[in-house]
N, C-alpha and C positions, 0 to 999 in steps of 0.2 A: 673823663673819669679815670682816676688812678686805680690800678689793679693792685690787690694784695699780693705779696710775695709768698710763695708756698714752697718749702724745700721738697725736692723729689724723694729724698730719703730722710724723713724726720729723725732728728737726733744724731745725724752723722756730721753736721757742721753747724757753726753759729751762723746767724743770719745778718749780723750787723757788719757793715763795710770795713770800718777801721780796725775792729777787733776780730775780723773774720778768721776762722781757723777750722780745720777738721777737728772733730772730737773723738778721742780714743778713750780707752780705759787702761788703768794700771792695776794689776793684781796687788792687793794690799799685803799679801803674804810674801811674794818673791820679787815684786817690782817689774815684772814683765809687762810691756806695753802692747796693746792690741788695737788694730784698725782693720776692718770694722770692729766696733766695740764688742766686748764680751760681757755677759751678765750672769752666766750660770756656773761655769767652771773654768779654771785656768788651763790654757793650752800648753803650758810648759809641762812636759812629762815628769819633771822632778818636783812638781808642786801640786798640792791638793787644795789650793786656795779656791774659795767660792765668793769672795768679796772683792769688789772693784771700785776704784775711784775714777770719776770722769776727769779727763785732762784735755786741755787744748794741745794740739800737736804743732810742731814747727811749721812755719809757713815757708821756710826756705829749705832747699835741698839740692841734690845734684841729679842730673839725668843718668839713670841706670840703664835704660833701654827706651826705644821708641819705634813706632811703626805707623804706616798708613792703614786705616781700616776702610776697606772698600765694600763693606756690607752694611745693610740697614740694621742698626742695633735693636735689641729687644726693649720692651717696656722697662723703665718708664719713659724712654725716648719716644717721641711721636714724630712720624714723618709722613708726609702726604705721598701716597703711592703714585700719584699722577705727576709729581714733580721729579725732574731728573735728579738722581742721587749723586751727591758729591762726597768723596772720601773725606775723612777727618783724621786727625792725628791723635794717637794714644801714647801717653808718656808714663813710663815707670820712673818714679822719683824716690831716691833714697833720702829720707828726711834727715835734716842736719843734726838735731839733738838725739833723736831716738834710734837712728840707723835703720828704721823700718822702711820697707818698700811699699809705696801706695801708687795706685793707678789713677790717672786723670786724663780728661780730654784736653788737647791743646786749646788755648784761648783762641777766639776768633782771629784769623789771619796767621796763626802759627802753624807752619807745616814742617815736614821732615827736613827740608833744606835749612830751616832756622835752628836746628838742634844738632848737638853731638854729645856723645857719652862724656860725662864729666862736667858739662855746662851747669852753671848755677841757675836755678829756676825758683819760682815762687808759686805757691798755691793761692789762687785769687777767687773771689766770688764770680759766678757765671750764671747765665740764663740758658736753660736747656730748651724751653719753648714757652710760648704764651698761648692761652686759649681765651675764651670770652670772659672768664672770671679771674684767672690768676696769671701771674708771671711765675713759672716753675723754675726754681733756682737750684743750682748745683755748684761745683767747683771746677775751675780750669787750671791749667798749668801754663805759665808764660816765662820766657827767658828774662833774666834780670838785665842782661846786656844784649842789645840788638846787634846782630852781626852785619857788617857792611857788605 
């Protein structure tokens, strides 16, 4: 039986593979881009805009920072307390077109030894966890070029 895919945060990213992207909003008054999305008021202190257009964000960017996370993350992540915890990599990415910094978990197999500040990376679809009903989807970050 094939499980349905369910985004862990609805509306934050598209769900199709080829056209996958994070979804941000752009203030229609001043053009400021936001992620996570804004829907009430513009976060630009020089703007009083209250209308936003949904936009797909760049899939590529550069590593701005990264670290190992050695703690169990909060919901919506699900982890079995009886299973040994394994650290994972968190990557801060400066998106290519927007210049915006977004955080994402390293793709499976990507660790801190695979990254350096300034590396080109891409935002890709990922799986956070599966349960009896759904595959809970998210986004991951992976290097564009694999280091030897």
